[in-house]
N, C-alpha and C positions, 0 to 999 in steps of 0.2 A: 626617252622611256615615256615621258609623259605624253609626250604628241600620240605615241602606240597606242597607251591606254585611252585616252582620251578619243581617238579614232574608234578603237574596239567599243568604246561606251557607246557613240553613236551609231554604231552599226548593230549593236546589239539590243538598241531601244526597242527596237520594231518587232526584235523575235523573241525576247525572252526578258520580261520584268525584274524577275529575281537576280537575274545573272546581272543585269545592268547595275541594279543597285550595288551588290558587292563590287564590282569593278568599279562603280563610281566611289564608293567609299574608300577604295584604295586609291583612287585618284586624289580625293580632299586628303587623306594621309602623306601622300607624298608631297603634295603642296605644303602641308602643315610642316614637314621634314625641311624642305628647302628653305622655308621662312625661318626655320630656328636656326640651321646652317649659317642663313645669310647674316641673323643678328649675331651669331656667335663669331663670325668671321669680323664683325664689324666691331666688336668687342675689344677682341686681339688685337686689329688694326691700332684702335683708338689707343689700346694700353701699351703697345710697343712704341708708338709716337710719343706717347707723355714719356715713358721711359727713357727713349732718345732724347727728346728736348729738355729733360730734366739732366740727365748726364752730361749732356755738352752745351749749357748756358751757365 
């Protein structure tokens, strides 16, 4: 999805500037969403490992 939107941004950059800015904003928001999801996954993984080690030691 991000590759598709990135390609659309490059293709639209020569045609229509306002549309390009909207698509680029969506791309930035998706990137931020990906980073937030990665941070949540790292937190949950760390929490589960910590609980596992606490119960089994």
